[in-house]
C-alpha positions in Angstrom: -268.4 -123.6 -15.2 -266.5 -121.6 -18.4 -263.9 -118.3 -17.0 -264.7 -115.9 -18.9 -261.0 -114.4 -20.6 -261.8 -110.6 -20.2 -261.4 -109.5 -16.6 -263.8 -106.2 -16.4 -262.0 -103.5 -14.0 -264.1 -104.8 -10.5 -262.9 -102.3 -8.5 -265.8 -100.6 -6.7 -266.8 -97.5 -8.2 -267.6 -95.1 -4.9 -264.1 -94.0 -2.8 -263.5 -94.0 0.0 -262.1 -91.1 2.1 -259.8 -88.7 -0.1 -256.8 -88.9 -2.5 -254.6 -88.0 0.1 -256.2 -89.8 2.6 -257.8 -92.5 1.8 -259.6 -93.6 4.9 -264.1 -93.5 5.8 -266.0 -94.3 8.5 -269.4 -94.6 8.4 -272.2 -95.2 11.2 -275.3 -96.9 10.9 -278.2 -97.1 13.3 -281.5 -95.2 12.6 -283.8 -97.4 14.3 -286.6 -96.6 11.7 -285.2 -98.5 8.5 -283.7 -102.0 8.9 -279.8 -101.5 7.3 -279.6 -103.4 3.5 -276.0 -103.5 2.4 -276.0 -105.1 -1.0 -272.8 -107.1 -2.6 -270.3 -105.1 -3.7 -266.7 -105.2 -3.2 -263.4 -102.5 -3.0 -259.4 -103.0 -3.4 -259.4 -100.8 0.7 -260.2 -103.1 3.9 -262.3 -102.9 6.0 -263.4 -103.8 9.9 -266.9 -103.5 10.7 -268.0 -103.0 14.1 -271.2 -104.5 14.7 -271.9 -102.9 18.5 -275.1 -104.5 19.0 -278.3 -106.7 16.8 -278.6 -109.0 14.4 -276.9 -109.2 11.3 -276.9 -110.9 8.3 -274.1 -111.5 6.7 -272.6 -113.1 3.0 -268.8 -112.9 1.8 -267.8 -114.5 -0.4 -270.8 -116.5 -0.9 -269.9 -117.6 2.2 -272.8 -116.8 4.8 -272.8 -116.1 8.5 -275.0 -115.0 11.1 -274.3 -113.4 14.5 -276.0 -111.5 17.0 -272.9 -110.8 19.7 -271.4 -108.0 19.9 -268.5 -108.6 17.2 -265.6 -107.5 14.5 -265.7 -108.2 10.9 -262.9 -108.1 9.2 -263.8 -107.1 5.0 -259.9 -108.2 2.4 -259.2 -106.9 -0.6 -261.8 -108.1 -2.9 -263.9 -109.8 -1.4 -267.5 -109.5 -2.2 -269.6 -109.3 0.4 -272.8 -107.9 1.7 -274.9 -107.5 5.2 -278.2 -106.8 6.5 -279.2 -106.7 9.9 -282.4 -108.5 10.8 -283.6 -106.4 14.1 -284.9 -103.1 14.2 -282.2 -101.8 16.9 -278.8 -101.9 15.6 -275.7 -100.0 15.5 -273.5 -100.8 13.0 -269.8 -99.0 12.1 -267.1 -98.9 9.5 -263.4 -98.0 9.2 -262.5 -98.5 5.3 -259.3 -97.9 4.5 -256.6 -98.3 1.2 -253.6 -100.7 3.1 -250.8 -98.3 1.2 -251.7 -94.9 2.5 -249.5 -97.2 6.1 -246.2 -97.8 4.2 -243.5 -96.0 5.2 -241.5 -93.9 2.6 -237.5 -95.0 3.8 -238.1 -99.2 3.4 -237.9 -100.9 7.0 -238.1 -104.1 8.2 -242.2 -103.3 9.0 -242.5 -102.4 6.0 -240.7 -105.6 4.6 -242.9 -108.0 6.7 -246.2 -106.9 6.9 -246.8 -103.3 5.1 -246.0 -104.5 1.6 -247.9 -108.4 2.2 -250.8 -106.2 3.2 -250.9 -103.7 0.1 -250.5 -107.5 -1.9 -253.6 -109.6 -0.2 -250.7 -111.6 1.0 -251.0 -110.8 4.6 -254.6 -110.2 5.1 -257.2 -109.8 8.6 -259.6 -112.5 10.2 -262.7 -113.2 9.8 -263.8 -112.2 12.7 -263.0 -110.6 16.4 -265.1 -111.1 19.0 -265.5 -110.7 23.2 -264.0 -114.4 23.1 -260.8 -113.7 22.3 -258.1 -112.1 25.4 -257.3 -109.0 22.4 -260.8 -108.7 21.9 -261.0 -105.2 24.4 -257.5 -104.2 23.5 -258.7 -104.3 20.2 -262.3 -102.6 21.0 -260.4 -99.4 22.9 -258.4 -98.7 19.8 -261.3 -99.1 17.4 -263.1 -96.7 19.4 -260.7 -94.1 19.4 -260.5 -94.2 16.0 -264.2 -93.3 15.6 -264.3 -90.9 18.3 -261.4 -88.9 16.1 -263.3 -89.2 13.0 -266.3 -87.5 14.8 -264.4 -84.6 16.5 -261.9 -83.4 14.4 -262.0 -79.6 13.5 -263.0 -80.4 9.3 -264.9 -83.5 9.9 -266.3 -84.2 6.2 -269.4 -85.8 5.6 -270.1 -86.7 2.1 -272.7 -89.0 1.5 -272.8 -92.1 4.2 -268.8 -90.9 4.5 -267.4 -89.3 7.7 -263.9 -88.2 5.8 -261.9 -85.6 7.9 -259.1 -83.3 6.0 -257.2 -82.5 9.3 -253.5 -83.6 9.1 -252.9 -84.5 13.1 -256.3 -85.7 13.1 -255.8 -88.1 9.9 -251.7 -88.8 11.5 -253.6 -90.1 15.2 -256.3 -92.8 12.7 -253.1 -93.9 10.5 -251.8 -94.5 13.8 -254.5 -96.1 15.7 -255.0 -98.3 12.2 -251.4 -98.9 12.9 -252.0 -100.6 16.3 -254.9 -102.6 15.8 -252.9 -104.2 12.8 -250.4 -104.5 15.6 -252.9 -106.7 18.2 -253.8 -108.8 15.5 -250.5 -109.6 15.1 -249.1 -110.3 18.3 -252.8 -112.2 18.8 -251.7 -114.4 15.5 -254.7 -113.8 13.7 -253.3 -112.4 10.9 -253.3 -114.5 7.9 -249.9 -115.4 6.1 -251.2 -117.2 3.4 -252.6 -115.8 0.1 -256.7 -115.9 -0.7 -257.4 -117.4 -3.5 -260.4 -116.4 -5.4 -262.5 -119.0 -6.6 -264.4 -118.7 -10.6 -267.6 -118.8 -9.7 -266.9 -115.6 -7.4 -265.2 -113.7 -10.1 -267.7 -114.8 -12.3 -270.0 -113.1 -10.4 -267.9 -110.3 -9.8 -268.1 -110.3 -13.6 -271.8 -109.7 -13.9 -272.3 -107.1 -11.0 -269.2 -105.0 -12.6 -272.1 -105.1 -15.7 -275.3 -104.1 -14.3 -273.0 -101.0 -12.7 -272.7 -100.5 -15.7 -274.6 -101.0 -17.7 -277.8 -100.2 -15.3 -278.8 -97.1 -17.7 -279.3 -99.3 -20.8 -282.3 -102.1 -21.2 -280.8 -105.0 -20.3 -281.6 -108.7 -20.9 -280.7 -112.0 -19.5 -278.4 -113.7 -22.7 -276.4 -110.4 -22.1 -275.2 -111.6 -18.7 -274.6 -114.5 -19.3 -272.4 -114.1 -21.9 -270.2 -112.3 -19.6 -269.0 -115.8 -17.7 -270.2 -117.8 -21.2 -273.3 -119.4 -19.8 -276.5 -120.9 -21.2 -279.5 -118.5 -20.1 -280.7 -121.3 -17.9 -277.7 -122.2 -16.1 -276.8 -118.6 -15.5 -280.7 -118.4 -13.8 -279.9 -121.0 -11.1 -276.6 -119.7 -10.3 -277.0 -116.3 -9.9 -280.1 -116.5 -7.1 -277.6 -119.9 -5.1 -274.7 -116.6 -5.1 -276.9 -113.5 -4.7 -280.4 -115.0 -3.7 -282.3 -112.7 -6.1 -282.8 -113.9 -9.7 -281.2 -111.2 -11.9 -283.8 -110.0 -13.4 -285.2 -108.9 -9.4 -281.6 -107.8 -8.7 -281.4 -105.3 -11.3 -284.9 -103.7 -11.1 -283.4 -103.4 -6.7 -280.3 -101.4 -8.1 -282.3 -99.1 -10.3 -284.1 -98.5 -7.4 -281.7 -97.7 -5.1 -280.5 -95.3 -8.1 -283.7 -94.0 -8.5 -284.2 -93.5 -4.8 -281.2 -91.8 -4.4 -281.7 -89.2 -7.3 -285.3 -88.0 -6.0 -283.2 -87.6 -2.4 -280.2 -85.5 -4.0 -281.8 -84.0 -7.3 -285.2 -81.5 -8.4 -285.7 -84.1 -11.6 -288.8 -84.9 -12.5 -289.8 -88.4 -12.4 -290.2 -89.3 -15.8 -286.6 -88.3 -16.2 -285.9 -90.4 -13.1 -286.7 -93.1 -14.0 -285.7 -93.6 -17.1 -282.3 -92.8 -16.6 -281.7 -95.6 -14.1 -282.8 -98.0 -16.7 -286.9 -98.5 -16.4 -288.8 -98.2 -19.9 -292.8 -98.6 -18.6 -293.8 -95.8 -15.8 -296.7 -98.5 -14.9 -294.1 -101.1 -14.3 -291.9 -98.9 -12.6 -294.5 -97.3 -10.2 -295.7 -100.5 -9.2 -292.2 -102.1 -8.8 -291.1 -98.7 -6.7 -294.5 -99.2 -4.3 -293.6 -102.6 -3.8 -289.9 -102.0 -2.4 -290.9 -98.5 -0.5 -295.1 -98.8 0.2 -295.6 -95.1 -1.4 -295.0 -93.9 -4.4 -292.2 -91.6 -6.4 -293.6 -88.6 -5.2 -294.9 -89.2 -2.3 -291.9 -91.2 -0.9 -290.0 -87.5 -2.2 -292.0 -84.7 -0.3 -292.0 -87.1 2.6 -288.2 -87.5 2.4 -288.2 -83.8 1.7 -290.5 -83.2 5.1 -288.4 -85.1 7.6 -285.4 -83.5 6.5 -286.5 -79.8 7.4 -287.4 -80.9 10.5 
């Protein structure tokens, strides 16, 4: 496999938190829908709390599965996906930029812990579960952070994110994250050696970035293969092994998720939406949407609006 010489911007387009406080909290526990988070990556660190349920995860193309209460750590730039295998589940996440933890005055904490963390030279472990004697202390601190987000005087809910503009709450959250890092350092679980990214992961990121930027256009498999200097046949096998879907299935699913978001958040006509999201045939679009959602786009919008008004 040849490595492409041009590196695209691999940063996730969605920002977590705000410019002044790049930290956000997420909580998913909908009993009527299984959780499915598609492959993505971001510069921020993500601390995921799997409270209960059965989950399948993929991190840097390594599969994991768990049905036990545990914490999962996603370091900066790691390609990851997550889905629940059970209808009953509770998944929470705190996503933050390590740079928000830096002190203005340079000291030994900055030098040995915080600065290496921002440079990805100090990384989080993969898991923390109840077999660790530090689990209870870590969970207690994490729950305090989630509680602060929920009870803040200036809590903002933007899409799936829970944010806060309250300065006192931000101070407490920042202190809490530093305490979490302190617990992991005391346990000897932080990794000093930097993690290197394989050519395969970089190639997948390159392709996913290209799809994100061009999903509204007509896409051909050859276009994707050329981004990573592979022939079309090899690329299709490589993509399917890496993501678990064919390139075409992934593109269609990505476009359908965009359609669903527009159905939920706007009042544009169905024809306008499917064309904006890269579909060019109404019949094919309707068939794919019904396969995914079980109902037509118009029925989905009516059902969503009726539930929202309850």
